[in-house]
N, C-alpha and C positions, 0 to 999 in steps of 0.2 A: 503494500499499499503506499501511496505517495501523498506527501503534503507538498503543494506548489502553489505559487502565484496563480491567481485566477486571470483568465483572459476573457475577452468578450464572448467567445464562443460558449462560456460555461454559464452564461446569464440564463440561458433556458432551465438549465438543471438547477441553478440557484433559486429561480423562481418558482419551480416546481417544489422544492424542498421547503420554501418560506409559505407557500399559499395555505396549507393547513393550520400553520400558526395564526394566520389572519383570519381565516374564515370560521375555524373551529375551536378558538380558544381566547383566552384574554391575554396571553403571553405579549402579544404585539397589540398595540393601540391602533394600528392601522384597521380599516374597515374594508378596504378593498384591496386584494392582493397585486402587487405590481407584476406587470408582464415582463417579458425578457429585455424588451427595449428601454423600460424604465429602470431594470437593473443594470443595464450597460450604462445608462446615464448616470446613475448612482456610483458605478465603479468609476467613471470617468470624471466625476466631480471631485474626487480625492486628488486629481491634478498630480499623480505620481508621487504624492507624499503619504497617502493613507493606503495600507496594504489590504488586499482582498485575498485569502487563500482558499483553497478547497483541498478536501480529502478525496483522493482518487483511488478506487478500489482497481485491482488487477485486470479487471474486465472493462475499465474505463468509466465505471458508475461513480458518479460524484455522491459521496455519502454524507457530505457535510460541509459547511463553509463557516469561516470567521472573518471579520473585517475590523477596521479602526476607521473612525471619523473624526472629523475636528469637534472638540468639546464644546466650545463657545467660539463665537465670532471675533470677540475682543483680543488683540493682539497678545496681552500678557498671558492669555490662556494657551498660547501656541505650543507649551511643552506637555500639555495634557491630551489625552485621546479619549474618546468614548469607543468601548469595545463591545462586540456582539459575536455570539456562536450559534448556529443553528445546526441541527443533525437530522437526517432522514428519519421520519417516525419509526420506520421498521429497523433501524440501526441504533437505537438507544441502548444505553448500558454496555457497550463495547469499548469504551474509553476514547471515542472519536472526538467527543467536545473537548476533552482535556489535552489531548495530543495537538488539536488545532491551535488551542490557547497557548501551550507550551512554545509552541512555534511562533505563533503571533507575537507574544510577549518578548521572546528573544530578539526577534526583528525589530520590534519597537524600540527596545533598549538600544540596539545598536544603531539606529536612526538617531537616537538622541532625546527621545520622549522621557519624561520623567514618572509620570502617573497615569493610570488607567481607571476609568470610571465606568460603572455598568449600572443600568436601571432594571430592576427585577419587579415585575407585576407580582402583586401578593394575592393570596398565598401562592407559594412556588416553592416546595421544598427540594425538589432535585435540581433546581437551578442555584437555590442558596448553598447547597452541599456542594456542586461543582465549583461555584465560586470561592466558598470557603477553602477548598482544598487548593485552589490556585492562588491563595495568599490575600484574597480581598477580605476586607472588613467593612461592617455596616457604617456609613457615614450619615445617614438620616433617612427619613421616610416622608414623602408627600402623601398626604391623605386625602382620599376620595377626588383624585384629580382626573380620573377617566371614566367614562361611563361605556360600557362594553357589555354584550351579552345580558342585557336588562339589569346590570349592577353597577354600582360605583366602585372604582377600583384604586387601590393605593400602589404607590411604587416606592420600593426601597432603594436607596441610592447606595452602592458598595464602591470601594475605592482600593486600589492595590498600587504600591510604589513599583515603579520599573527601574529607577536608578536614583542615587541619591542627589538631591537637588544642588547644583553647582553655583557659586556666586556668580558667576560670568559664564552661563552655559553657552555653548556652540548651538548654533541654529539646527533643527532637526533635518537630517539629510533625506534625500529622496529615497524611495524603497530601492530602485535598481542599484543605488550605491551601497546598500547594507545587505541586501538579499544574497545568502550564501548557498541557497538549495541547489 
């Protein structure tokens, strides 16, 4: 099995993996699943700075993906990313999410990012367990901020250091300069 940088050709598989999280759960606050074209746009929006990774099985099946995005638009936040991982529904419990995250966080660290943030819709014990195992700690909860599947939903914010903050940090490097895959 291979973890590699996602390409625009992976957008269809990524959209397919993500759709059930949008339509059948409160895990995502989106209400309409993006199609492959929208996923390609989201990948391109990272402008080479924010990585997208896929977990590819020997037969070519994409079993999961992880990515990082800009945390906030203001310049002082540029060393922090928001991270996400999704695994194909029939592949849960195989360590795919953990392996994707380990690779993503190593890459982000090599790029020069210092903090990763995740947002977890509550309740979601499997996601909390995964993130805790990856070194995240709870930073706070936004209560009743989303309405999905006929219920108000709260979101826990979790944070993980990637690298010690330096007094004068170098700017984060593009993915292609740090990727060693």
